[in-house]
N, C-alpha and C positions, 0 to 999 in steps of 0.2 A: 484211740484218737487222744494225742495230747491237746491239754487245754492250757488257758493261762493260768498263772498262779492265782488263786482264789483269796480275795481278801475277807476278812471275818470280822472286821470292825471298821467303823468311820475313821477312828483315830489311825488306823493300819494304813488306809487309803492317803490320808493326809501326810503322815511320815513317808510313804512310798513317793508321792510327788515331790516332797521337799529333798529326799535323798537321792533322786534321779535327775539328771540334767534334762533328759528328755523320757518323760513318763507317760505312757499310754494307758488311759482307764477305758476299760470296756464294760459298759453298765447293762444288764441284761434282766430278763425274769424267766424263771423256769418254764412257764408255759408260752413264752415267745418263740413261734416257728421260725420268724426271720432271724433271731439272734442266733439260733442253732445252725442256721444255714451260713450265715455270714462270717461266724467266727473263725472256722477253718481256713476261709479265703484270706482274712486278715491276717490270722497267724502265719500263713503261707508267705504273705507279702513282707512281713515284718522280718522274714529270714535276711532279706535283702537290706535290712536297716538294723544292723545290731546294736546301734547307738540307742535306739529306742527301746525302753523296757517296758514290758505290758503287765497289767494286773487286771482282773476281772472282779467285778462287783456285782452280786446279785441284789436288785432292789426288793426281792422277796425277803432276803435274810437280813439286810442293812436298809431299811426304809428311808432313812434319813438322807441317803445318797441322793435321791431325787431333789430334795430342797436344798442341799448342800451345793448342788451342781445346777439347780434349776432345770432339770430334766423332766420332760413333760411325756415323751415316748421313748420305747427301747425298740432296738439297741441304740444306744448312745455311745459314740466313739469320741473321746476327749484326748488331744494330746497336748502336754503342758512341756513348754520349754523353761527350765529354770523357775520353775513354779508358776507361770503365767500361761493361761490356756491361749494356745494358739490354732488349734484345729477343732472343731464340732462338727460332726456329721450325726444324723439321727435317721432312725427307721429306714428309710430307702436309700442306700449308700451306692453310688456309681464307684466301682472299684478303680477304674483308670484314673478318675479324678483323685480318689483317694491317694493312690499311687504318687500322682504329681505332686500332690501337697505334701505327702510325706518326703519326697525327694527334694522339694524347694526348702523345707523347715530344716532337714538333715545338713543339706549343702551350705545354707546360711550359717548354721549353726558350727559346722565343722571348719567352715573357712575362716573363723574368727582368729 
């Protein structure tokens, strides 16, 4: 199974958000069952939105990610448009709703 590129530092995550117009940050923990179930679904969905660039952050490996983005539960799915958070989903994610939100953000972003 393919996985998102894995961040190794908080600096890398912040640089990633800064360098990508549409940056998707997937925050998880190794022991989180829901994280492992949702990730392939989100990954498949993102194939439809090539403008959205993903990165995964393990809160186990980079604990400061939780305080940096005020994340209380995982998985946390954050989409940034030009460095500004525009979508935040956590724990129980409704895929159809997330898809609609991605579509709206990408549509608004690419129609400028």
